[in-house]
NUKOLGU-677619 format. One record per residue (C-alpha): residue number from 1; chain; x, y, z. Coordinates in Angstrom, 3 decimals, always signed. Each point is the difference from the previous one (the first is absolute). Layout:
<recs>
     i   ch          X          Y          Z
   NUM    A          X          Y          Z
...
</recs>
This chain:
<recs>
     i   ch          X          Y          Z
     1    A     +0.063     -0.039     -0.100
     2    A     +1.418     +3.395     -0.824
     3    A     -0.467     +3.148     +2.328
     4    A     -1.124     +3.233     -1.224
     5    A     +1.322     +2.292     +2.583
     6    A     +3.270     -0.084     +2.129
     7    A     +0.723     +2.148     +3.124
     8    A     +3.766     +0.181     +0.853
     9    A     +1.495     +1.193     +3.312
    10    A     +2.909     +2.346     -0.627
    11    A     +2.863     -0.444     +2.545
    12    A     +1.456     -3.531     +0.169
    13    A     -2.127     -1.055     -2.955
    14    A     +0.678     +2.287     -2.855
    15    A     +2.670     +2.183     +1.420
    16    A     +3.222     -1.086     +1.978
    17    A     -0.383     +2.655     +2.438
    18    A     +1.015     -1.920     +3.280
    19    A     +3.420     +1.778     +0.264
    20    A     -1.412     +3.478     -0.435
    21    A     -2.842     -0.540     +2.487
    22    A     +2.061     -1.614     +2.703
    23    A     +2.593     +2.593     -0.268
    24    A     -2.560     +2.586     +0.463
    25    A     -1.564     -1.908     +3.038
    26    A     +3.376     +0.106     +1.919
    27    A     +0.631     +3.543     -0.956
    28    A     -3.392     +0.893     +1.585
    29    A     +0.390     -2.071     +3.104
    30    A     +3.490     +1.343     +0.580
    31    A     -1.123     +3.588     -0.366
    32    A     -2.893     -0.465     +2.278
    33    A     +2.121     -1.876     +2.826
    34    A     -1.505     -3.530     -0.478
    35    A     +2.159     -3.160     -0.364
    36    A     +0.866     -0.820     -3.653
    37    A     -1.214     -3.196     -1.442
    38    A     +2.356     -2.859     -0.685
    39    A     +0.142     -1.204     -3.705
    40    A     -2.013     -3.043     +0.780
    41    A     -2.746     +2.115     +1.451
    42    A     -0.111     +2.746     -2.894
    43    A     -1.499     -2.453     -2.563
    44    A     -3.364     +0.117     +1.789
    45    A     -0.172     +3.801     -0.702
    46    A     -0.432     -0.475     -3.745
    47    A     -3.613     -0.253     -0.709
    48    A     -2.129     +0.931     +3.116
    49    A     -1.483     +3.443     +0.443
    50    A     +2.613     +2.225     +1.777
    51    A     -2.234     +0.853     +3.016
    52    A     -0.291     -3.742     +0.726
    53    A     +3.661     -0.569     -0.436
    54    A     +1.120     +2.780     +2.328
    55    A     -2.435     -1.236     +2.648
    56    A     +0.464     -3.467     -0.248
    57    A     +3.685     -0.474     -0.847
    58    A     +1.491     +3.162     +1.786
    59    A     -2.386     +0.488     +2.891
    60    A     -0.636     +3.664     -1.080
    61    A     -3.006     +1.244     +1.921
    62    A     -3.133     +0.872     -1.729
    63    A     +0.466     +3.754     +0.786
    64    A     +3.387     +0.038     -1.756
    65    A     -0.566     -2.131     -3.032
    66    A     -1.147     +3.034     -2.055
    67    A     +3.406     +1.667     +0.622
    68    A     +1.879     -3.295     -0.722
    69    A     -1.736     -0.328     -3.336
    70    A     +0.715     +3.594     -0.846
    71    A     +3.721     -0.557     +0.742
    72    A     +0.001     -3.099     -1.959
    73    A     -1.563     +1.660     -2.984
    74    A     +2.869     +2.768     +0.152
    75    A     +2.706     -2.733     -0.263
    76    A     -1.972     -2.157     -2.535
    77    A     -0.607     +2.997     -2.368
    78    A     +3.808     +0.347     -0.411
    79    A     +0.531     -3.668     -1.083
    80    A     -3.382     -1.448     -1.404
    81    A     +1.120     -0.010     -3.650
    82    A     +2.824     -2.452     +0.809
    83    A     -2.142     -2.793     -0.172
    84    A     +0.256     -2.154     -3.020
    85    A     -2.425     -2.450     -1.584
    86    A     +0.406     -3.762     +0.898
    87    A     +1.528     -2.016     -2.934
    88    A     -2.776     -1.404     -2.267
    89    A     -2.750     +2.088     +1.451
    90    A     -0.270     +2.513     -2.998
    91    A     +0.038     -2.622     -2.504
    92    A     -2.792     -1.671     +1.883
    93    A     -2.044     +3.161     +0.126
    94    A     +0.486     +0.461     -3.715
    95    A     -1.075     -3.595     -0.779
    96    A     -3.178     +0.417     +2.331
    97    A     -0.977     +3.237     -1.723
    98    A     +0.565     -1.542     -3.405
    99    A     -2.196     -2.976     +1.037
   100    A     -2.669     +2.537     +0.841
   101    A     -0.080     +0.224     +3.645
   102    A     -0.705     +3.197     +1.723
   103    A     +2.700     +0.914     +2.512
   104    A     +0.087     +2.109     +2.992
   105    A     +2.015     +0.803     +3.070
   106    A     -1.277     -0.389     +3.551
   107    A     +2.531     +0.996     +2.511
   108    A     +0.112     +1.095     +3.734
   109    A     +2.562     +2.629     -1.105
   110    A     -1.197     +3.637     -0.210
   111    A     -1.803     +0.266     -3.239
   112    A     +1.759     +3.073     -1.341
   113    A     +3.477     -1.456     +0.718
   114    A     -1.184     -3.349     -1.716
   115    A     -1.160     +1.792     -3.090
   116    A     +3.298     +1.800     -0.270
   117    A     +1.917     -3.178     +0.287
   118    A     -2.117     -1.692     -2.566
   119    A     +0.440     +2.781     -2.303
   120    A     +3.829     +0.361     +0.635
   121    A     +0.375     -3.576     -0.688
   122    A     -2.005     +0.306     -3.322
   123    A     -2.474     -2.508     +1.294
   124    A     -3.058     +2.297     -0.422
   125    A     -0.194     -1.543     -3.599
   126    A     -1.368     -3.248     +1.641
   127    A     -1.985     +1.140     +2.848
   128    A     -3.482     +1.433     -0.363
   129    A     -0.355     +1.021     +3.577
   130    A     +2.470     +0.790     +2.834
   131    A     -2.055     -0.238     +3.383
   132    A     +1.962     +0.551     +3.292
   133    A     -0.536     +1.268     +3.405
   134    A     -1.713     +3.446     -0.070
   135    A     +0.788     +0.478     +3.787
   136    A     +2.624     -1.269     +2.553
   137    A     -2.784     -1.119     +2.332
   138    A     +0.969     -3.607     +1.204
   139    A     -3.705     -0.810     -0.519
   140    A     +0.471     +0.523     -3.817
   141    A     +0.518     -3.551     -0.810
   142    A     +1.029     -1.865     -3.170
   143    A     -3.748     -1.094     -0.201
   144    A     -1.015     +3.660     -0.420
   145    A     +2.707     +0.614     -2.821
   146    A     -1.135     -3.159     -1.772
   147    A     -3.616     +1.139     +0.173
   148    A     +0.945     +3.393     -1.307
   149    A     +2.017     -1.572     -2.970
   150    A     -3.012     -2.034     -0.875
   151    A     -2.275     +2.957     -0.096
   152    A     +2.324     +2.136     -2.066
   153    A     +0.094     -3.129     -2.515
   154    A     -3.711     +0.366     -0.297
   155    A     -1.018     -2.713     +2.235
   156    A     -2.205     -0.241     +3.086
   157    A     +1.915     -0.902     +3.065
   158    A     -1.443     -2.218     +2.721
   159    A     +2.315     +0.753     +2.908
   160    A     -1.932     +1.169     +2.884
   161    A     +2.493     -0.250     +2.798
   162    A     +0.455     -3.716     +0.204
   163    A     +0.142     -3.116     -2.132
   164    A     -3.153     -0.144     -2.339
   165    A     -2.358     -3.003     +0.190
   166    A     +0.105     -2.768     -2.679
   167    A     -3.125     +1.413     -1.303
   168    A     +1.453     +3.538     -0.546
   169    A     +3.065     -1.535     -1.529
   170    A     -2.159     -2.029     -2.564
   171    A     -1.996     +3.160     -0.786
   172    A     +2.951     +2.105     -0.592
   173    A     +1.363     -2.547     -2.600
   174    A     +3.586     +0.818     +0.756
   175    A     +1.132     -3.655     +0.631
   176    A     +2.090     -1.051     -3.051
   177    A     -0.165     +3.360     -1.471
   178    A     +1.970     +2.420     +2.240
   179    A     +3.305     -0.720     +1.854
   180    A     +1.756     +1.829     +2.741
   181    A     +3.788     -0.714     -0.233
   182    A     +2.486     +0.869     +2.916
   183    A     +2.974     -1.030     +2.057
   184    A     -1.518     +0.198     +3.678
   185    A     -3.185     -1.317     +1.606
   186    A     -1.394     +3.606     +0.198
   187    A     -0.384     -0.417     -3.895
   188    A     -1.853     -3.373     +0.445
   189    A     -2.195     +1.413     +2.655
   190    A     -0.903     +3.115     -1.932
   191    A     -0.905     -2.076     -3.020
   192    A     -1.984     -2.559     +1.921
   193    A     -1.920     +2.753     +1.746
   194    A     -1.123     +1.201     -3.354
   195    A     -1.069     -3.481     -1.314
   196    A     +3.178     -0.235     -2.280
   197    A     +2.077     -3.009     -0.830
   198    A     +3.522     +0.722     +1.429
   199    A     +3.473     -0.838     -0.936
   200    A     +3.096     +0.030     +2.131
   201    A     +3.340     +0.499     -1.646
   202    A     +3.404     -1.095     +1.530
   203    A     +2.616     +1.683     -2.013
   204    A     +0.563     +2.799     +2.567
   205    A     +0.738     -2.702     +2.794
   206    A     -3.279     -0.326     +1.677
   207    A     -0.402     -3.280     +1.852
   208    A     -2.818     -2.023     -1.839
   209    A     -1.848     -0.464     +3.340
   210    A     -1.304     +3.413     -0.265
   211    A     -1.968     -1.236     -3.047
   212    A     -1.955     -2.774     +1.673
   213    A     -3.365     +1.759     -1.017
   214    A     +1.098     +1.029     -3.478
   215    A     -1.747     -1.540     -3.080
   216    A     +3.328     -0.448     -1.671
   217    A     +3.694     +0.560     +0.576
   218    A     +2.520     +0.917     -2.666
   219    A     +3.914     -0.194     +0.237
   220    A     +0.939     +1.886     -3.080
   221    A     -1.683     +2.922     -1.964
   222    A     -0.237     -2.517     -2.953
   223    A     -2.195     -2.204     +2.180
   224    A     -2.360     +2.762     +0.879
   225    A     -0.617     +0.568     -3.824
   226    A     -0.583     -3.780     -0.358
   227    A     -2.382     -0.211     +2.916
   228    A     -1.935     +3.059     -1.123
   229    A     -0.368     -0.877     -3.627
   230    A     -0.308     -3.919     -0.131
</recs>
């Protein structure tokens, strides 16, 4: 069965941005007087919303998260264009578009930054929509981003704050038609909460156990194309 729409996460899925993100995390923590994260701890920062990460991983109090995010943004703005594209990803995007799929980005990254990065990497020729976080509120989840992307693609989202019922999923008709693709369980959760099929990818180093609830798992960009078009 061939899918007709694919939503892609950005960091860790399309762009190899881990070094830039983690560098800016430790610059921020050092500046604000928090302990820096060790290399094995930093990988978990790639993907989740910043508000969640500063709270869960660095124990930043809720009242200070807004300042932590603003400090991170200051550093990130200096380095964000240093991220490259994972090998094989652009070829996969080209093949998917040639096959007739509609492609979109659904990222927890701030939307204006995501759009600038997609444009700078000349990936806007593939993506019809770039949807990202509109605010840094920790409650602005990946599920909300995915819902927004669907709406901007002209579809009717079914996300209402929780996993939809079996009947809602059936009525939406997304199964076998729309796929959410990403490198973290947040992407899988965001897709499932919108009634989509989901695909976890492993080329950025995520443990496959994060994808226990995914519809499919791909280990290479070429495999993504195969799974979406066969």
